[in-house]
C-alpha positions in Angstrom: 17.6 14.3 9.8 16.6 17.4 7.8 19.1 20.2 7.3 18.3 23.6 8.9 17.7 24.9 5.3 15.1 22.2 4.7 13.4 22.9 8.1 13.4 26.7 7.3 11.9 26.1 3.9 9.1 23.8 5.3 8.0 26.4 7.9 8.3 29.3 5.6 6.1 27.5 3.1 3.6 27.1 5.9 3.8 30.9 6.6 3.2 31.6 2.9 0.1 29.3 3.2 -1.1 31.5 6.0 -0.6 34.5 3.8 -3.1 33.0 1.3 -5.8 33.2 4.0 -5.5 37.0 4.2 -8.4 39.1 2.9 -6.8 41.1 0.1 -6.3 44.8 0.8 -5.1 47.6 -1.4 -3.3 49.3 1.5 -1.3 46.4 3.0 0.5 43.2 2.1 -0.9 39.7 2.7 1.5 38.1 5.1 1.6 34.8 7.1 3.7 33.9 10.1 4.4 30.7 12.1 6.3 30.5 15.4 8.2 27.3 16.0 10.0 26.2 19.2 13.6 25.1 19.4 12.6 21.5 19.0 10.9 22.2 15.7 7.3 22.1 17.0 4.8 24.7 16.0 3.7 27.0 18.7 1.2 29.2 16.8 0.5 30.8 13.5 -1.2 33.9 12.2 -1.9 36.1 9.1 -2.5 39.7 8.3 -6.0 41.0 8.9 -6.9 37.9 10.8 -8.6 39.7 13.7 -8.9 43.2 12.4 -8.1 45.2 9.3 -4.8 46.5 10.7 -3.3 43.5 12.4 0.0 42.1 10.9 0.8 38.4 10.7 3.5 38.5 13.3 1.3 40.5 15.6 -1.6 38.1 15.1 0.6 35.1 15.9 2.3 36.7 19.0 -1.2 37.7 20.4 -2.0 34.0 20.6 0.9 33.0 22.8 1.6 34.0 26.4 4.4 36.5 26.5 5.9 34.5 29.4 5.9 31.3 27.4 9.5 29.9 27.9 9.5 28.4 24.4 9.8 31.9 22.9 13.4 32.2 24.1 14.5 29.5 21.7 11.9 30.1 19.0 12.0 31.0 15.3 9.4 33.1 13.7 8.8 32.4 10.0 7.2 35.3 8.0 6.4 35.4 4.3 7.5 39.1 4.3 10.3 40.8 6.2 8.9 42.0 9.6 8.0 45.7 9.4 10.1 48.3 11.1 7.7 51.2 10.6 4.0 51.2 11.2 1.3 53.7 10.3 -1.6 51.9 12.0 -0.1 50.7 15.3 2.4 52.1 17.8 4.8 49.2 17.6 6.1 47.6 14.4 6.5 43.8 14.1 10.3 43.9 14.5 9.8 45.6 17.9 7.2 43.1 18.9 9.5 40.2 18.0 12.4 41.7 20.0 10.1 42.3 23.0 8.9 38.6 22.8 12.6 37.5 23.1 12.4 35.5 19.9 16.1 35.0 18.8 15.6 34.0 15.2 13.6 35.3 12.2 13.3 33.6 8.8 11.5 35.4 6.0 11.1 35.1 2.2 10.5 38.5 0.7 12.2 41.7 1.6 9.5 44.4 2.1 9.2 46.5 -1.0 9.0 50.3 -0.5 5.3 50.4 -1.7 4.0 51.6 1.6 7.1 52.4 3.8 10.8 52.2 3.5 11.3 49.5 6.1 14.5 48.2 7.7 13.1 45.3 9.7 15.9 42.9 9.0 18.5 45.5 9.9 16.7 46.5 13.1 16.5 42.9 14.2 20.1 42.1 13.4 21.2 45.3 15.3 19.4 43.9 18.3 21.2 40.6 18.1 18.5 38.6 16.4 19.6 36.1 13.8 17.9 36.9 10.5 17.7 34.6 7.6 16.2 35.3 4.2 15.2 32.4 2.0 15.2 34.0 -1.5 14.1 30.9 -3.4 10.6 31.5 -1.9 10.3 35.1 -2.9 8.2 34.4 -5.9 5.7 32.4 -3.8 5.4 35.2 -1.3 5.1 37.8 -4.0 2.4 35.8 -5.8 0.1 36.2 -2.8 0.4 39.9 -3.2 0.0 40.1 -7.0 -3.0 42.5 -6.5 -0.6 45.1 -5.2 2.2 44.7 -7.7 
């Protein structure tokens, strides 16, 4: 049986793979997200700019799942970048969308740099009782997808 750290790394690498599918933009990060149920089965995945120029990865993934899906109550969302807490292009940031979906656990690789906003997604989620885990050994992979911005 795999350790939780190994499971987290596996799904976070999948999220980083989704980030590689993003059309590059000079005004936004390329991010991927994967939502996994409590049994470790993938529910859905998404990436930034998947459906329109302003959609974020977590938002794209959440749009593909019924908000009443009972699996969300035990799910983990894996994101290559810390979920945003401020949003210029939409009324609700990703941290708010994750809380509204009832997802109790978030795992991410790269803390959002202050290039566009000074975000506090991890802190906002933790304050709401969501378990937040950073996997720093995957930061370089997540950053590499965004080399055009750095």
